[in-house]
N, C-alpha and C positions, 0 to 999 in steps of 0.2 A: 291524434296529434303525436303519439309515441312512435308511430311508424316512420314519419319523416325524420324524426330525431335520430332513429337508428340508421337510416339511410345516410344521414349526414356523417355519423361516426364512421361508417364504412369507408368513406373517401378521405375524411380529415385525418384520422389516426395514422394511416399509412403515409400520408403526406408529411405529417409531423415527424414520424420515425425516419423517413428518408432524408429530410432536411437535417435532422440531428446527426445522422451518420455522415452526411456530406460535410457538415461543419467540423465533425470530429477528425476526419482524415487529415486535413492540413495541420490541425493542431498536434496530432501525434508525430508528424514529420518534424515539426518545429521543435518538439521536445527531444527527439532523437538527435537532431543537429546540435542541440544545446548541451548534450551530455559531454563532459570533459573526459579525456582518456586517462587523466591522472586525478585521483581524489585523495583527500586527507582522511585519516582515521585516528587522529590524535597526536600526542606528543608535540603539540603546537606547530605541526607541519602546515605550511601555508602554500597554496598553489595560486600563482598570480594569474591575472587576466591574460589570455593569450595575445601575443603581439606578432605582427607580421613583419618580417625582415624585407629589405628591398629585393632580395633574391626570391621571395615568395615563401620562405620557410616560416612556419608557425612555431613560436617559442613559448614554452611554459616555464616560468621561473619558479623554482622551488626554494623557499626561504624558511626562516624560523627554525623549527625543530627543538630538541631538548639537548642542552649541553651541560652535563653534571659539573658543578663547580667551575664553570667557564673553562673546563679543561680541553684536552685535545680530541675527545670523542664527541661527535655530533650525531644524534639519533633522530630518525624520521619514521613516520608511520603512514602508510598509504592503504586506502581501501582497494583501489585498482591502480595498476601501474602499466600503462600501455603507451607506446610511442608510435603513432601512425607514420606512414611515409611522408617525407618532407616536413616532419615535425622534430622539435628539439626539446628534450627534457633537460633543463639547465639547473643544476644544483648551484645556487648563487650564495656566496658568503656575504650576507648583509650585515654581519656583526664585525667583520674584519679581524676576528680572533684566529690565532694560529690553530690549525687543525691537522691531526694525524690520520684520523679515520672518520669517514662518513658511513653510517650504518643505517640502512633502510629496510623496513619490512613491508610485505604486502599481505593484508589480512582478509581480503574479500572472497577468497576461495576460487578466483579465476586466474587462469594462466596469464602471464605477461607476454603480450605480443609486441616485440621490438622490431619495428620496420624503419624507424628513423634513427636519430642520434641521441646518445646519452653523453652529457658533458658536465664538467665542473668548471666553475668560474670563480676566481678569487681564493681558491683553496690551495694554491701552490701544488706541491706533490703529495697531497692527501690521498689515501687509499679509499676506494669506494666499494662497500659491500652491499649487495642487494639480495634479499632473502624472500622467496615466495614458495611455500610448500606445494603450490599447484604447478610450478615449473615455469620454464621460459621457452619461447619460440622466437628465433632470430631469422629474419628474411634477408634476401640479397642486398636490400638498401640499408640495412642496419649498420651503424658505425658507433664507435666510442671515442671520446676525446677527454681523457681523464689524466690528471697530472701524476697520479701514483698507480698502485696496483689495482686491477679491476677483478672483483670476485662475484660470481653469480652462484647462488646455492638454493636448492629446493628443500633445505633443512627446516626443522620446526623451531630451532632456536640456535643462537650463537652464544657459546660459552666464553666469557671473558676470563682473563688470566687469574683473577681472584676467585673464580667459581660462580660469579653472578651470571644470570642468563638474560639475554635479550630475546624474548619469546616472539614467535611469529604472530600469535594471537594475543591481543592486548590483555594485560594483567596488571591492575593498578599497583598491587603490592610489589610485584616483581619489577615493574617499570621504575618504581621509586628507588630501587637499589642499583640502577645503572651507574657505572663508574667510568673512570678514565683508563682502565686497563686495556691492553690490546686483545684481539680475538685469539683464543687458544684452541677452540674446537667448534665443529659444526654438529649439532645434535639432530637425530632423526627418531621420531616416535611412531609414525604411521607405518602400516604394512606395505604400502605401495608408494614410495617416494616419487615426487614429480619428476618428469623427464626434462632434460635440457637439450633442445634441438637447434642446431646451427645450419640453416639452409642457404648456402651460397653467400653468407655474410663475410665481409672483410673486416674483421675485428682486430685493431692494432692499437697498442698502448705505447706510452713514452719509453724511450731507451732506459734500460736498467731497472724497469719495474716488473710487471708480470700480469698474467691472466690465469685465473683459476675457475674451473667449473666443478662444482661439488654437488652431486644430486643423484637421482635415479638413473635410468638409462641415458647415456650421452650419445647423440648422433651428430656427426659432422659430415655434411653432404652438399652436393651441388643444389642450386636453386635457380629459378627462372625469373628474369626481370620482366617488367611490363611489356617491353618490346620483343619478348620471346627469346632473348639471348640467355643461354645457360651459363651460369657463373659458378666456378668452383669456390668452395669455402676456404677461409684462411683464418687461423689464429696467429698473430704475430706479436712477439714481445722482444724486440731487438736487445740483445745482451741481458735479457731478463728471464725469469723462470715461468714455465707454463706447467700447471698442475691439472690433471684430469682424474677425477675420482668418482666412480659410479658405485652406488650401494644398492642393496636390495632390502629384504625384510630384516628389521632389527629384532633383537631379543625382546622379551617381555618388558624389561626395564629400559629399553631403548638402546640405540647405538650412537657412537660418535666418531667423527673423523677428526683426529687430533692433529693440530699444527705442530709437527715435530721438528721444525727447522727447515731452513732452505738448503740448497746444495743437492747433489745427486744422491745423498744418503737417504734418509727416511722420507723426506717430502711430507705429504699428508698421509697419516696412518689410520685406517678404519679399525674400530674395535667394537665388539658387542653386536655383530650382525650375523644372522643365520645364513645369509647369502649376500652376494654382491651382484651388481648389475653388469650391463654390457656397454662397452665403449666401442663405437663403430665409426671408423674413418673410411669414407667411400667417395667415389666419383671425383677423383682428382683433388681431394682435400689436402691442405698443407698445415702442419703445425710447425712454426718457425720461430726460433729464438736466436737467429744468426746475427753476426756483425759483418757489415759490408765494407767495400773499399773506402768509402767516404766517411766511415765511422771508426771509432777507437773503442777498445775494451775487450771483454771476454765474452765468448758465446755463452748464452744462457743455457740452463738445464731444462730438460723436459722429463717430468715424472708422472707416470700414470699408474692407477690401481683400479682393478675391477674384477668381476668374475670371469668375463670373456672380453678379450681385446681382439678386434677384427680390423685389419687394414686391407682395403681393396683399391688398387690403383691410386694410392695416396702416399704421402711422405711426411716424415718427421726429420727436421734438419736443425742443427745447431752450428752451422758454418762459422768460421772466422776467415773471411776473405781479405782481411787487413793484416795487422801484426799482433799476434797474441794467440792464446789457446782458444779452442772451440769449447762447446758445452757438453755435458754428459746427457745420456738418455737412459732412463730406467723404466722398463715396462714390466709390471707384475700383474699376473692374472692366472686363474685356474687353467684357462685355455687361451693360447695365443695362436691366431691364424693370420698369416701374411700372404698376400697373393696379388697376381695380376699387375706386375710392374711396380709394386710398392717398394719404397726405399726408406731406410733409416741411415742417417748420414751425419757424422761429426767431423767433417773435413776441416783441416786447418791449413791455410795457404802458407803461412810462415810462423807457425807456433805449434805447441804441443797438441796433438790430437787427443780428445777426451774419450771416455769409455762408453760402450754400449752394453747394457746388462739386461738380459731377458730372463725373467723368473716365471716358470710355469709348471704345472703338472703335465700338460701336453702342449707341444709346440709343433706347428707345421708351417713351412714356408715354401711357396711355389712361385716361380718367376719373380723373385725378390732380390734386391741388392742391399747389403748391409756394409757400410764403410765407416771405419773408425780411424780418422786422422791420417789421410794421405798428405804428408808434408813435403814441401819442396826443398831444394838443396839448402844445407846448413840449418834446417829447421830441427826442433827437438823431436823426440820419438813419436811414433804413432800411438793411438790409444788401444785399449784392450776390448775384445768382444767376448762376452761370457754368456753362454746359454746353460741354465741350471734349473734346479727344482724350485718350487714355489717358495720354500723357506729360505732360499738363498744360501750364502755362506758355504758353498761347496756341496750342497745337497743335489740329489739326482732328480731330473724330470722323469716322469713315467715313460714318456715316449717323445722322441725328437725325429721329425721327418723333414729333410731338406731336399727339394726337387727343383732342378734348373735354377738354382740360387747361387749367388756370389757373395762371399764374405771376405772382406779385405781389411788388413791393418798394415798397409805398406808405408814406408818412409825411407828417404834417402840417407837417413842417419841410423836409426834402429827401429825395426818394426815392433809393433805391439804383439800381444799374445792373443791367440784364438783358443777358447776352451769350451768344450761341449761335454756336459755330464748328463747321463740318462740311464734308465733301465734298459731301453732299447733305442738304438740310433740307426737311422737310415740316411745315407747320402746318395742321391741319384742325379747325374748330370749337374753336378755342383762343383764350384771352385772355392777352395779355402786358400787364402794367400796372406802370409806374414813375411813378405819379402822386403829387404832394404834396397832393392834395385841395384845400384852400382857399388855401394860401399857398405862398410860397417857390418852389423849383425842382423841375421834373420831372427824373427821372433818365434817363440815356441808355439806349436800347434799340439793341443792335447785333446784327445777324444777318449773318454772313459765310459764304458757301458757295463752295467751289472749283468745284462743279458747279452743280446747279440749286437754286433757292430757290422753293418753291411754297407760297403762302399762300392757303388756301381757307376761306371762311365764318368768318373769324377777326377779332379786334380787337386792335390794338396801341395803347396809350395812354400818353402822358406829359403828359396834360392837367393844367394848374394853373389853377384857377378865378380866383384873385387873384394869381398869380405868373407865372413864366416857364415856358412849355411846354418839356419836355426834348427833346433831339435824338434823332431816329430815323435810323439808318444801316443800309441794306439793300444788300448787295453779293453778286453771284453771278458765277461764272466762265463759265457758259454761258447760263442763262436765269433771269429773274425774273418770276414770274407771280403776280398779285394778283387773286383772283377772289371777288366778293361779300364783300369784306372792308372794314374801316375802319382807317385809321391817323390818330390824333388827337394832335396836338402843340399844340393851342390853349391859350390862357391869357390873362391880362391882357395879356401880350405873347406873341405866337405864337412857337413854337419853330421848329426846322428839321427837314425830312425830306429825306433824300438816298437816291436809288436809282441803282445803277450795275450794268450787265450788258451783254453783247453784244446780247441781245434782251430787251425788257421789254414785258409785256402786262398791262394793267389792264382787267378786265372787271367791270362792275357794282360798282365800288368807290369809296370816298370817301377822299381824302387832304386833311386839314384842319389848317391852321396859323392859324386865325382869332385876331386880337388884339382882346380886348374893350375894353381901354383904360379901365377903370372909374375909375381914379385919375388920369386925365390923362396917362398915360404908357403906352407900349407899343402898337405897331401890329401889323399882320399879319406873319407869319413868312416863312420861305423854303422853297420846294419846288424841289429840283434833281433832274432825271431825265436820266440820260445812258445812251444805248444806242448802242454802236458800230455795230450793224447795223440795228436797227429798234426803234421805240417805237410801241405802239398803245394807244389809249384807246377802249373800246367799251362798249356795253350800259349807258349811263347813268352812266358814271364821272364823278366830280366832283373837280376840283382846286380847293381853296378857300384863298386867302390874304387874305381880307377883313379889314376892321377896322371896329369900331363907332364909335370916337371919333377915332382918328388916321388915319395913312396906311395904305393897303393894303400888302400884302407883295410878295414877289418870286417869280415862277414862271419857272424856266429849264428848257427842254427841248432836249436835243440828240439828235435821232433817228438820227444817223449816215446810213445810206443811205436810210431811209424813216421818216417820221412820219405816222401816220394817226389821225384822231379821228372817231368816228362815234357820234352820239347821246350826246355827252359835253359837260361844262361845264368851262371854265377861267375862274376869277374871282379878281381882286385888287382888289375895290372897297372903298370906304370910305363909311360912312353920313354921317359928319360931318367928313371930312377928304379928303385927296387920294388918288386911286387909286394903286395900286401898279404894278408892272412885269411884263409877260408877254413872254417872249422864246422863240422857237421857231427851231431851226436843224435842217436836214436836206437831203440831196440832193433828195429828193422829199417833198412834203407832200400828203396826201390828206385832205380834210375832207368830212364828210357828215352 
């Protein structure tokens, strides 16, 4: 009798196992479909039942939260925070209370995938802060619709102005201390802060507000839509401020990014970090705080801070195409690399151009355009462009290399200034222009190198057709070489060009301070060349301080130990007036 029973088990048990597996499969699919992309992890945060809009979008209303003292800060806590394509995460003001800041944390340890829309409803112009230490990924279909400033951070806590912390991980005692103060800093404790990646997203906020990304490595690049179309990424805050801050490993006690104020000054300042991260703008990405023809106001500022800042075929623009000034751009990083048609632009159609400041230990720009405030007739002056050391305030970058690059601060009233400070500076096939065009004053161009200053196949211009040519000041600690290049400070009245270095070599180059004197005033300008050891002019070099209508200008050369001039021209003539002055001093003079 036992044998038939064992035979029965041989067939029945596999059948039961297979049936169980069959029944389990659809059950697991059902559970997966039921998982909501947004979950609550406390602070009375409530996620509503999803509703379907007529257009097919799925909406998750986020209500409740914790509001200390019924004040202006509303705190939310999420386990996961994801927004799938064609979904909307809707922060809904079910209390009707006035709100300044909505602060949300994500505690589940998973990256937030934002493929749909994040919006606020009933909160007016409240700011929205979302904090997830695991980071954020935005895809091409991601959008934001927020009344105030939008901030994404992979920090571990938000420090409020009175020192209280809103921690990414729930802490009952700390949560009980949440108050009404604004956010004062972003805190980081882990050794590898979460990345923030924008892939082809078009993230735009309301006029006059702003966008801030504060986290680990920040990448802004193109993305591919479902139909195969490649879409460039864009961060847009019309007339508002855009902050990009990338941090690396903090010190043992942690690091913070301090909210040091708005404007082109400090922006967000990182402190207490052993290293900073990388900000990478590639594949046609745009960071834009412009004002357009149909708008009014001031162009917003763009402020970035990281260890490395890389732009490849991308742009930062703070245009004002209407009436009023543009915004400022401040980029600060240990290394700045701009290439492949990248552009930084503070153009103002009919207002003051604002400044572009690049602070770095090393800076390279290849095939790049940098424009500070080209203003049209009767507009205020153009802005200033400054390239300097990481510490700012007139310090030197270790090395500056500009190749096939154009930097301009032109204006029909008065051009701005162009300043480059470094230990070694190279310009190759590069144009620097601080020209007022037809009238008024050319802006100063200043290049100061503690080591070598090497200018090849380039053009420096402060020319003013009917005004005063601007001053050009070139100084080097070891050697100044000008090869196949042009320096032009001519104008109705010629400007001044100064060169100073131990050794100076001009090969196949032109230095021009011609004074046209069209209106009966203004003669040739001044050229001053001082070499402590040697000055040489070769291969058809021309020094020109001529005048058309009035007196010629002044050319002063101090060659130190040796002055040589071969196949070169030195001229301070006048067509209809007196000739100028040419003075040469050196221990030895060689002419040929």
